[in-house]
C-alpha positions, 0 to 999 in steps of 0.5 A: 440797080446794078453797080456801075464802074468807070470804064476808064479808071474803074472808079465806082459810080452812081447811076446819076453821075455825069462826071467821074470824080476820079479821072474827070471823064464825062459820063453818059448812060446808054439805056439800050445797053444798060451801060454808064460809059466814059465819053470823048468829045468828037466835034458835036458828038460823043464816042466811048471806048466801050462801043467803038464805032458808035457815036452819041449825043446827050438827051436834050434835057441834059442841057437843063441838068435833068438827064445824063442819058444818051441817044444815038447820033443819028441825023433827024433822030430822037432828041430825047432819051428812052425816058424823057420821050414820055414827058408831056408837061414839065413846069416853067423852068425859068423859075429856079425852084421849079427847075431844081424840083424837076431835076430831082423828079427826073432822077427818080423817074430814071430809076423807074425806067431802069427797072421798066427797061430791065423787065422789058415791059411795053413802053409806048408814047402817046403818039405811038399809042394814043389811047394807052401810051405812057406820058408824064405831067410834072405840074406846079401848084398854081397860086390862083387855083384853090385845089393843089396838084394831085399825084395820080394816073389816068389812062396812061397819063401820070401826074406828079405834083412838083411839090413832092420833090420838096423833102419837107413838104413830102414828109409833112404829107406823109405824117398827115396821111399816116404813111410809113413811107413816101418817096418820089420813086415810090410815087412813080412805082405806084402810079406806073402800076396802074398803067400796067394794070390797064395794059397787062391785066384788064384786057387780058386773060389775067383779069380773073386770076387778078380778081381771085387774089386782089378782089372785085375791081368792078366796085365803085372806085370813088366810093371805095376811096371815100369809105377808106378815108372816112373809116380807115383800113379794116382791123387785121389788114396786115394779114392780107395787104402790103399797106393800109392804102392797099385796102381801099380798092383792088386797083390800089392793092395792085398798084401798091403791090406792084411798087413793092415788087419794084422796090424789092427786085431793084434793091436785091439787084444792088445787094447782089452787085455788092456781094452782100451776105447776111449771117446774123450772129443770133441766127442759131438755126441758120434760117436768116443766113443768105448770100445775095448773088444772082440777078433778080430781074431774070429770076424764074421764081419769086420765091428765090427773091423773097428768100433773100429779101427778108434777111436783107431787110433785117440788115437794112433796118438794123443799119438804119437804126444804128444811124438813128434813122427810121427803118428802110423797109417798114413793112411786113410780107405776110403769106397773102402779100407774097402770093400777090407779089408772085402774081406780079412777078409771073405777070411781068415775065409772061411771054408777050411775043 
């Protein structure tokens, strides 16, 4: 994530801000330009000094407090932004609890789309690509149903259980499943990994290289998951996998690794925006000293990203511990995992014409 500043008063902004707290200007995000801009109302449309001569309207979901993205003010044009156009189902928002949880989910989804757009990955709706288009279903549990909503992916349709927006419920699930990390953004990044495996690996010449690194995806998926939940991860799994769940099946290994790739790239970009330098006083040989001063979204080699990521995690984790918080990144990147991350880096940067 880049660091945004108000173009009117230079105040530092969060990606989710709708109002500049210093100058009071309305703010909106122009996804096609990766710009969070100050706005001036002109009748029913908005203009900005950043893009003179252009006018915008807010995504229709802004009226529900669920979006701050803009779309061009074109008669008969899209009423939903580049992210919200992929929503297939949202919960009944006449319920204030549902509305509040959906707003939280949308904030996480926007950060996902920031990365997807920065990487220029294919983004088609179900209408544009009926068999493989991307859509989201945000579902609340039905009191009359015995089974709760499960977060997951199937043929481009990503379902997110609304209850995951509740911090206490999500933490309870994390502990029950023995996970070191569980966030809404993590869910989005994991599930979108399955979607891009279907698009960028399965039907392409990347399938065999994938199998060489992640394993045989033709093994029965349901049985593999059943075996994982019954027996757990194999002994010594951290040598080859980013998480215990990644050991369950090559598809899950890819999705877990994909999620971590997005974690790493986006966090390194934010560190670069702040000009962070790591130079630990205990680093006698200088191996952990690093200046984070480049754009990882456009890096040609993953090695230069990971060389900055490892010292950055040392800094982040120690800062968290100083505040009495768990490690921000409670994972170890083994050589085998780095190799898988390199595969994903090369995959997303393939020239797809």
